N, CA, C and O atoms as a DFTB+ gen file, in Angstrom:
212 C
 N C O
     1  1     139.358     118.601      45.578
     2  2     139.525     117.303      46.190
     3  2     140.127     117.467      47.576
     4  3     141.348     117.462      47.731
     5  1     139.295     117.610      48.557
     6  2     139.753     117.801      49.927
     7  2     139.605     116.528      50.731
     8  3     139.417     116.581      51.947
     9  1     139.683     115.429      50.095
    10  2     139.450     114.152      50.737
    11  2     140.498     113.828      51.804
    12  3     140.180     113.198      52.813
    13  1     141.718     114.246      51.593
    14  2     142.809     113.888      52.495
    15  2     143.260     115.038      53.376
    16  3     144.324     114.953      53.988
    17  1     142.495     116.095      53.457
    18  2     142.921     117.229      54.276
    19  2     142.654     116.951      55.750
    20  3     141.746     116.197      56.096
    21  1     143.453     117.567      56.610
    22  2     143.310     117.394      58.054
    23  2     142.252     118.356      58.581
    24  3     142.051     119.419      57.993
    25  1     141.578     118.017      59.657
    26  2     140.627     118.953      60.266
    27  2     141.353     120.191      60.773
    28  3     142.538     120.139      61.103
    29  1     140.635     121.295      60.830
    30  2     141.250     122.556      61.236
    31  2     141.712     122.542      62.685
    32  3     142.761     123.108      62.990
    33  1     140.965     121.915      63.589
    34  2     141.360     121.928      64.991
    35  2     142.612     121.097      65.241
    36  3     143.307     121.334      66.229
    37  1     142.920     120.138      64.385
    38  2     144.145     119.355      64.528
    39  2     145.366     120.231      64.304
    40  3     146.379     120.064      64.984
    41  1     145.286     121.143      63.380
    42  2     146.423     122.012      63.069
    43  2     146.663     123.031      64.179
    44  3     147.785     123.516      64.324
    45  1     145.655     123.367      64.959
    46  2     145.827     124.385      65.993
    47  2     146.286     123.803      67.324
    48  3     146.708     124.560      68.198
    49  1     146.220     122.486      67.508
    50  2     146.664     121.875      68.761
    51  2     148.186     121.866      68.832
    52  3     148.853     121.705      67.810
    53  1     148.734     122.035      70.015
    54  2     150.191     121.912      70.151
    55  2     150.629     120.464      69.937
    56  3     149.887     119.532      70.250
    57  1     151.815     120.285      69.411
    58  2     152.289     118.946      69.071
    59  2     152.693     118.151      70.302
    60  3     152.735     116.923      70.232
    61  1     152.989     118.788      71.420
    62  2     153.412     118.089      72.616
    63  2     152.258     117.599      73.479
    64  3     152.495     117.096      74.578
    65  1     151.029     117.727      73.024
    66  2     149.857     117.365      73.815
    67  2     149.456     115.917      73.556
    68  3     148.387     115.650      73.007
    69  1     150.331     114.975      73.960
    70  2     150.036     113.554      73.754
    71  2     149.874     112.818      75.076
    72  3     149.882     111.587      75.083
    73  1     149.729     113.518      76.188
    74  2     149.659     112.868      77.489
    75  2     148.420     112.000      77.707
    76  3     148.574     110.845      78.105
    77  1     147.208     112.487      77.471
    78  2     146.044     111.648      77.782
    79  2     146.000     110.315      77.034
    80  3     145.774     109.295      77.686
    81  1     146.198     110.245      75.723
    82  2     146.177     108.936      75.070
    83  2     147.321     108.038      75.542
    84  3     147.128     106.833      75.702
    85  1     148.493     108.600      75.764
    86  2     149.625     107.801      76.217
    87  2     149.364     107.270      77.620
    88  3     149.684     106.118      77.915
    89  1     148.792     108.089      78.479
    90  2     148.490     107.660      79.839
    91  2     147.485     106.512      79.822
    92  3     147.619     105.558      80.588
    93  1     146.491     106.599      78.961
    94  2     145.505     105.531      78.858
    95  2     146.154     104.254      78.344
    96  3     145.818     103.165      78.809
    97  1     147.065     104.366      77.405
    98  2     147.763     103.204      76.881
    99  2     148.604     102.546      77.962
   100  3     148.649     101.320      78.056
   101  1     149.264     103.348      78.772
   102  2     150.086     102.807      79.861
   103  2     149.208     102.098      80.882
   104  3     149.585     101.042      81.391
   105  1     148.048     102.659      81.189
   106  2     147.145     102.033      82.153
   107  2     146.621     100.707      81.610
   108  3     146.571      99.718      82.341
   109  1     146.232     100.676      80.343
   110  2     145.722      99.440      79.750
   111  2     146.821      98.384      79.701
   112  3     146.567      97.218      80.004
   113  1     148.031      98.771      79.327
   114  2     149.140      97.818      79.267
   115  2     149.478      97.292      80.659
   116  3     149.759      96.104      80.814
   117  1     149.455      98.150      81.664
   118  2     149.738      97.724      83.034
   119  2     148.685      96.740      83.527
   120  3     149.014      95.729      84.147
   121  1     147.425      97.036      83.251
   122  2     146.351      96.129      83.670
   123  2     146.471      94.781      82.964
   124  3     146.203      93.744      83.571
   125  1     146.864      94.781      81.707
   126  2     147.038      93.533      80.975
   127  2     148.167      92.699      81.581
   128  3     148.027      91.488      81.756
   129  1     149.273      93.348      81.897
   130  2     150.402      92.637      82.508
   131  2     150.016      92.067      83.872
   132  3     150.373      90.934      84.196
   133  1     149.293      92.842      84.665
   134  2     148.865      92.362      85.978
   135  2     147.889      91.196      85.858
   136  3     147.937      90.259      86.654
   137  1     147.011      91.252      84.872
   138  2     146.063      90.155      84.667
   139  2     146.782      88.875      84.254
   140  3     146.435      87.792      84.725
   141  1     147.771      88.988      83.386
   142  2     148.542      87.815      82.959
   143  2     149.346      87.258      84.138
   144  3     149.424      86.043      84.320
   145  1     149.939      88.140      84.930
   146  2     150.706      87.687      86.092
   147  2     149.806      87.000      87.106
   148  3     150.187      85.977      87.674
   149  1     148.625      87.541      87.342
   150  2     147.696      86.925      88.284
   151  2     147.233      85.564      87.761
   152  3     147.139      84.608      88.531
   153  1     146.948      85.470      86.480
   154  2     146.547      84.193      85.895
   155  2     147.644      83.156      85.979
   156  3     147.373      81.982      86.230
   157  1     148.878      83.575      85.771
   158  2     150.013      82.661      85.876
   159  2     150.196      82.178      87.316
   160  3     150.471      81.002      87.555
   161  1     150.040      83.098      88.268
   162  2     150.176      82.721      89.673
   163  2     149.088      81.737      90.089
   164  3     149.360      80.778      90.811
   165  1     147.881      81.967      89.644
   166  2     146.779      81.051      89.976
   167  2     147.009      79.690      89.339
   168  3     146.790      78.661      89.978
   169  1     147.449      79.676      88.084
   170  2     147.715      78.406      87.411
   171  2     148.872      77.660      88.080
   172  3     148.843      76.433      88.170
   173  1     149.875      78.380      88.543
   174  2     151.005      77.738      89.214
   175  2     150.584      77.152      90.559
   176  3     151.016      76.057      90.919
   177  1     149.754      77.864      91.295
   178  2     149.293      77.342      92.579
   179  2     148.365      76.141      92.404
   180  3     148.320      75.260      93.263
   181  1     147.635      76.105      91.307
   182  2     146.714      75.003      91.063
   183  2     147.438      73.783      90.484
   184  3     146.840      72.718      90.330
   185  1     148.712      73.942      90.168
   186  2     149.500      72.831      89.626
   187  2     149.268      72.599      88.150
   188  3     149.528      71.505      87.650
   189  1     148.788      73.594      87.449
   190  2     148.515      73.443      86.015
   191  2     149.742      73.703      85.141
   192  3     149.728      73.401      83.948
   193  1     150.781      74.251      85.719
   194  2     152.005      74.538      84.977
   195  2     153.099      73.573      85.408
   196  3     153.212      73.259      86.593
   197  1     153.900      73.100      84.470
   198  2     154.919      72.097      84.808
   199  2     156.023      72.622      85.737
   200  3     156.621      71.831      86.465
   201  1     156.305      73.902      85.734
   202  2     157.393      74.409      86.589
   203  2     156.935      74.664      88.014
   204  3     157.745      75.087      88.839
   205  1     155.685      74.427      88.332
   206  2     155.194      74.681      89.669
   207  2     155.417      73.534      90.639
   208  3     155.040      73.638      91.806
   209  1     156.015      72.452      90.187
   210  2     156.243      71.271      91.047
   211  2     157.454      71.468      91.920
   212  3     157.799      70.585      92.706
């Protein structure tokens, strides 16, 4: 029953090699924050938000 065994190449990788996925996550999170900030700024300039008065 080898259903739950890990692939062989996973065991040979160093454990500190998490940079590429983490970097992609940081880029996606940054883009999401910038998109929300830009949307908020546009809504505030258009007068769609109550605090923009």
